KEFIKE-216855 format. One line per 3 residues: number of its first residue (from 1); their letters; for each residue x, y, z of C-alpha. Coordinates in steps of 0.05 Angstrom, whole numbers. Each point is the difference from the previous one (the first is absolute). Last residue first. Layout:
N
NUM = A = X,Y,Z ~ ...;
//
This chain:
297
297 = FIG = -1565,-556,3656 ~ -11,27,-71 ~ 19,71,15;
294 = IKF = -24,72,-1 ~ 40,37,52 ~ 1,57,49;
291 = GTR = 56,15,49 ~ 32,6,69 ~ 69,-15,27;
288 = LYF = 36,13,66 ~ 68,-26,22 ~ 31,13,68;
285 = NGE = 76,-5,4 ~ 58,-47,8 ~ 70,28,-4;
282 = DNL = 51,-9,-56 ~ -7,68,-34 ~ 47,38,-44;
279 = TIA = 58,-48,-3 ~ 55,29,-44 ~ 42,-33,-55;
276 = RGR = -26,-71,0 ~ 19,-35,-65 ~ -40,8,-65;
273 = SVD = 66,1,-39 ~ -10,74,-17 ~ -11,16,74;
270 = RIL = -64,-11,40 ~ -39,48,45 ~ -37,-46,47;
267 = GEQ = -65,-9,38 ~ -3,-64,41 ~ -61,-23,40;
264 = LLS = -17,-61,41 ~ -61,-7,45 ~ -35,57,-37;
261 = YGA = -63,15,40 ~ -72,-3,-20 ~ -66,34,-16;
258 = LAY = -38,-18,-63 ~ -62,32,-31 ~ -50,-21,-53;
255 = VSI = -53,23,-49 ~ -37,-48,-45 ~ -29,-14,-69;
252 = EKT = -3,-71,-28 ~ -52,-36,42 ~ -35,67,13;
249 = MKY = 12,54,52 ~ 50,-47,31 ~ 31,29,64;
246 = QYG = 70,-23,14 ~ 35,2,68 ~ 73,-10,17;
243 = VAA = 53,-25,48 ~ 73,5,-16 ~ 69,-31,3;
240 = VLA = 49,32,-49 ~ 67,-24,-26 ~ 35,59,-33;
237 = SLS = 51,9,-56 ~ 16,70,-24 ~ 46,22,-56;
234 = ISS = 37,60,-28 ~ 46,2,-60 ~ 64,33,-27;
231 = GLN = 33,26,64 ~ 72,20,-14 ~ 58,-6,48;
228 = NDP = 46,60,10 ~ 14,-21,72 ~ -68,28,20;
225 = LVI = -54,-5,-54 ~ -8,37,-66 ~ -69,-18,-28;
222 = DNQ = -1,-26,-71 ~ -35,44,-51 ~ -59,-48,-12;
219 = INV = -16,-45,59 ~ -28,-68,-21 ~ -56,-30,43;
216 = FYG = -8,-66,37 ~ -64,-6,40 ~ -31,-30,63;
213 = DLF = -54,-43,31 ~ -1,-71,27 ~ -60,-30,34;
210 = LAT = -29,-29,64 ~ -75,7,6 ~ -57,-3,50;
207 = QIV = -70,8,-27 ~ -71,24,12 ~ -49,-3,-58;
204 = HTD = -69,32,-2 ~ -52,0,-55 ~ -20,-72,-15;
201 = KVH = -12,-27,70 ~ 61,13,45 ~ 59,-32,-38;
198 = YKL = 58,-12,47 ~ 66,3,-37 ~ 70,-28,13;
195 = DMR = 57,28,-41 ~ 66,-14,-33 ~ 33,47,-50;
192 = PVG = 64,7,-40 ~ 4,-59,-6 ~ -47,-57,14;
189 = LTY = -55,-27,45 ~ -70,28,-3 ~ -55,-14,51;
186 = SWN = -76,-5,2 ~ -55,0,54 ~ -75,12,2;
183 = PHF = -26,-57,-43 ~ 59,-41,24 ~ 65,-24,-34;
180 = RLN = -1,54,-54 ~ 70,-16,-24 ~ 53,43,-35;
177 = YNI = 68,-25,-23 ~ 57,39,-33 ~ 68,-26,-23;
174 = LPL = 52,33,-45 ~ 72,-24,-5 ~ 53,52,-19;
171 = PYP = 28,13,-69 ~ 75,11,-11 ~ 47,59,-9;
168 = RGT = -12,27,72 ~ 4,76,5 ~ -66,3,36;
165 = ASN = -25,56,-44 ~ 0,-44,-62 ~ -56,-43,27;
162 = FSL = -7,-69,-31 ~ -57,-45,22 ~ -12,-75,-3;
159 = GLI = -62,-43,8 ~ -53,-31,43 ~ -68,32,17;
156 = LRF = -55,-35,40 ~ -72,20,10 ~ -50,-26,50;
153 = PKE = -74,-10,14 ~ -17,-48,58 ~ -63,-37,-21;
150 = AEK = 23,11,-71 ~ -34,51,-46 ~ 59,48,-5;
147 = KEK = 52,-52,-19 ~ 62,36,-25 ~ 65,-21,-32;
144 = WLF = 52,48,-27 ~ 66,-16,-34 ~ 55,52,-2;
141 = ASA = 44,45,-42 ~ 25,67,26 ~ 40,58,-29;
138 = NLR = 31,66,23 ~ 37,51,-43 ~ 31,62,30;
135 = FDN = 12,69,-31 ~ 23,61,39 ~ 73,-17,-14;
132 = NEV = -11,16,-74 ~ -23,72,10 ~ -68,35,5;
129 = GEE = -10,74,14 ~ 58,34,36 ~ -23,0,73;
126 = FNS = -44,-60,-12 ~ 4,-26,73 ~ 0,-69,-31;
123 = ALR = -34,-67,-10 ~ -24,-15,-71 ~ -26,-72,-7;
120 = PTL = -13,-50,-56 ~ -42,-57,28 ~ -6,-64,-41;
117 = IGV = -48,-54,25 ~ -12,-72,-23 ~ -58,-42,26;
114 = ARW = -17,-73,-9 ~ -67,-28,22 ~ -13,-65,37;
111 = NEN = -59,-43,22 ~ -44,-10,-61 ~ 60,-1,-46;
108 = IKT = 54,46,-25 ~ -41,65,-2 ~ 36,62,-24;
105 = IYG = 22,65,32 ~ 42,56,-29 ~ 24,62,37;
102 = LNL = 28,69,-11 ~ 8,45,60 ~ 27,71,-9;
99 = DII = 30,24,65 ~ 17,72,20 ~ 39,14,64;
96 = HLR = 13,72,23 ~ 42,32,55 ~ -5,67,36;
93 = EVT = 45,25,55 ~ 59,-35,-34 ~ 30,60,-37;
90 = GYE = -3,45,61 ~ 43,-46,41 ~ 66,36,0;
87 = FPL = 46,-44,42 ~ 18,-14,72 ~ -73,3,22;
84 = EKE = -33,52,43 ~ -63,-21,37 ~ -73,13,-16;
81 = FEF = 2,-31,-70 ~ -69,-4,-32 ~ -5,-51,-56;
78 = EYR = -49,-7,-58 ~ -8,-66,-38 ~ -42,-5,-63;
75 = NYE = -23,-67,-26 ~ -33,-9,-69 ~ -29,-64,-28;
72 = LGT = -22,-14,-72 ~ -34,-62,-26 ~ -5,-47,-59;
69 = VFY = -33,-67,-5 ~ 1,-48,-59 ~ -47,-60,3;
66 = KDA = -6,-71,-25 ~ -55,-47,23 ~ -31,-1,-70;
63 = GLK = 29,59,-37 ~ 37,66,9 ~ -44,30,55;
60 = FPA = 25,67,26 ~ 6,18,74 ~ 11,69,33;
57 = NFL = 40,20,63 ~ 3,67,36 ~ 46,22,55;
54 = ARY = 10,59,47 ~ 46,7,59 ~ 20,59,44;
51 = RNT = 54,-12,52 ~ 18,47,58 ~ 63,-12,40;
48 = RIG = 23,38,62 ~ 74,0,18 ~ 30,24,66;
45 = ADN = 40,-64,15 ~ -36,-3,67 ~ -67,-9,-35;
42 = EPI = -41,43,-47 ~ -64,-34,-22 ~ -2,-53,-55;
39 = VTY = -60,20,-42 ~ -36,-39,-55 ~ -53,25,-47;
36 = ELR = -37,-43,-51 ~ -42,3,-63 ~ -12,-68,-33;
33 = LID = -35,-21,-64 ~ -6,-68,-34 ~ 30,-35,60;
30 = TTQ = 32,-68,9 ~ 54,30,42 ~ 64,-13,39;
27 = SLG = 56,49,8 ~ 75,-5,5 ~ 17,-5,-73;
24 = TFC = 3,-56,-52 ~ -29,-51,48 ~ -58,38,30;
21 = ICV = -14,28,-69 ~ -11,-71,-23 ~ -67,-1,36;
18 = FFF = -21,39,-61 ~ -8,-66,-35 ~ -68,-6,31;
15 = LYL = -30,44,-53 ~ -18,-53,-51 ~ -41,-49,40;
12 = TTR = -26,47,54 ~ -26,45,-55 ~ -40,-58,-28;
9 = SWF = -32,-11,69 ~ -10,75,5 ~ -36,7,-66;
6 = HHR = -45,-61,12 ~ -22,27,68 ~ -19,66,-31;
3 = LHM = -39,-35,-55 ~ -39,-41,50 ~ -18,61,41;
//
């Protein structure tokens, strides 16, 4: 039992950098392994979305308080179109996103650690193998402070993040704060996720959450749109409010489910300048997610 506790306390130290994924993409995780399924049922726009997600992360010690962490994440989106669209949509019925996460973490002093993350990404429908426009490069650099043994445990992250999919040629600020303000209550403030959790003993967690979800994917073999316009990418941005339940089989291993509604949602086909070419879906919808994970929180 002592050895097991020692392993996970060390793992907490050098795996926490995976929180960066919430800043270089639109997800948030400190997981070693995650398998997840999300469905957005068909709404008035006639589009049903299924997402399958798998990720694995592994740490390597380089020296005293210095670690290299690498990980791989795969997301697959499958769409069902129940209404006719003004273009041939067969090439966008299935999309793929592949991330390689490369991170370095080092201890600055007793309170702060510095983290740098590089995330090469392939995001495409892969109709013709891999091409240059499928490639994106995301990066983050931040400081991380955590006090797990305090009367009210907390962690704070401050830094900058650059995401090539946003189309902005400059980094964006990065802030994330988590506080266990009561033995049974905790909250997280930040982007892309905020939540309030009620911890029932050690095995059950009930939560409310507000978070961003979405994607930006290249379309190989541009789609011919009305007025002879060309669609070269597809994107989704959604703001989701949800309630959820997590069952912890052990401290690290759990299953979970979320049910929510997208308060804001915008699915677009974009032209070569990343401008709006066609709006696919701008109506709110139900949002359901379930999964299994091995994590450090």
